[in-house]
C-alpha positions as CSV (number, residue, x, y, z in Angstrom):
1,M,224.6,40.2,-307.3
2,R,225.9,42.2,-303.9
3,I,227.9,38.9,-303.4
4,R,228.9,38.1,-307.3
5,K,230.1,41.7,-307.2
6,E,233.5,41.1,-304.8
7,L,234.1,37.5,-305.6
8,Y,235.6,35.9,-308.4
9,G,237.1,33.5,-309.5
10,T,240.1,32.7,-312.1
11,N,241.9,30.2,-313.2
12,E,244.7,30.7,-309.9
13,L,242.3,31.3,-307.7
14,P,238.6,29.8,-308.4
15,R,235.4,30.2,-306.6
16,L,233.9,27.9,-304.4
17,T,230.0,28.1,-304.6
18,V,227.2,26.5,-302.0
19,F,223.6,25.9,-303.0
20,R,221.5,24.6,-299.9
21,S,217.8,22.8,-300.6
22,N,215.9,21.5,-297.8
23,K,217.7,17.9,-298.5
24,Q,220.6,18.2,-300.5
25,I,223.9,20.8,-300.4
26,Y,225.4,21.0,-303.8
27,V,229.1,22.3,-304.2
28,Q,231.2,24.2,-307.3
29,I,234.1,24.9,-308.4
30,I,234.1,27.9,-310.7
31,N,236.4,30.0,-312.6
32,D,234.4,33.2,-314.0
33,A,237.0,34.2,-316.4
34,D,236.5,31.7,-318.8
35,G,232.7,31.4,-317.0
36,K,233.0,26.9,-317.1
37,T,232.5,25.1,-314.1
38,L,236.0,23.1,-313.4
39,L,234.1,20.8,-310.9
40,S,230.6,19.9,-308.6
41,V,230.1,17.7,-305.6
42,S,226.8,17.2,-304.3
43,S,225.2,15.0,-301.3
44,K,223.4,13.2,-304.8
45,E,226.8,11.2,-305.0
46,K,226.8,7.8,-304.8
47,E,229.3,7.3,-301.9
48,I,226.8,10.0,-299.4
49,A,223.8,9.2,-301.0
50,D,224.1,5.8,-300.0
51,K,224.9,6.2,-296.5
52,A,221.6,5.7,-294.4
53,G,221.0,7.8,-290.9
54,V,223.2,10.3,-291.7
55,T,222.2,14.2,-290.4
56,K,222.1,16.9,-292.9
57,I,225.4,18.9,-291.4
58,E,227.7,15.1,-291.9
59,Q,226.4,15.2,-294.3
60,A,227.7,18.5,-295.6
61,K,231.1,17.8,-294.1
62,M,230.9,14.7,-296.4
63,V,230.8,17.0,-299.5
64,G,233.1,19.6,-298.0
65,K,236.1,17.0,-297.8
66,L,235.2,14.8,-301.1
67,A,235.1,18.3,-302.7
68,A,238.9,18.9,-301.4
69,E,239.7,15.5,-302.8
70,K,238.5,16.0,-305.9
71,S,240.0,19.1,-306.3
72,K,243.4,18.3,-305.2
73,E,243.1,15.9,-308.0
74,S,242.8,18.5,-310.2
75,G,245.4,20.8,-308.9
76,I,243.4,23.0,-307.6
77,T,244.6,24.1,-303.9
78,A,243.2,27.3,-303.4
79,V,239.6,29.0,-303.3
80,V,237.9,31.8,-302.4
81,F,234.5,30.8,-300.8
82,D,231.1,32.0,-301.4
83,R,229.3,31.2,-299.5
84,N,225.8,32.7,-301.7
85,G,224.6,34.9,-299.0
86,Y,223.4,31.8,-296.8
87,L,224.5,32.7,-292.9
88,Y,227.9,30.9,-291.7
89,H,226.7,28.4,-289.2
90,G,225.3,25.6,-289.6
91,R,226.1,23.1,-292.8
92,I,227.5,26.1,-294.5
93,K,230.0,26.2,-291.9
94,A,230.4,22.2,-291.4
95,L,230.7,22.1,-295.1
96,A,233.7,24.8,-295.5
97,E,235.6,23.5,-292.4
98,A,235.2,20.0,-293.7
99,A,237.4,21.5,-296.9
100,R,239.9,23.3,-295.1
101,E,240.3,20.3,-293.6
102,G,240.2,17.8,-296.2
103,G,243.3,20.8,-298.0
104,L,241.9,23.4,-299.7
105,K,242.5,27.0,-298.6
106,F,240.0,29.9,-298.4
């Protein structure tokens, strides 16, 4: 709640939120004004899950790039990054940097 009271997604600037479990990583782009999820990407997607021998950091990079591609197709160019209380290192940092390389602006 401490994070959410400061971060708020709108139509022009939706919120990109990250959830990280022990094995998977999930990303959602949310419009808080309407209370709708605009798109979601996870490491369970077929093109990412089919790759064998991939580390979790490489998996996070692939999820970040895929999220950036899908958001461009949806017309989203800038987002507010919600790291969901996770420290900004490791998989969260890899995902954020890959999304920036893919063209998303934080």
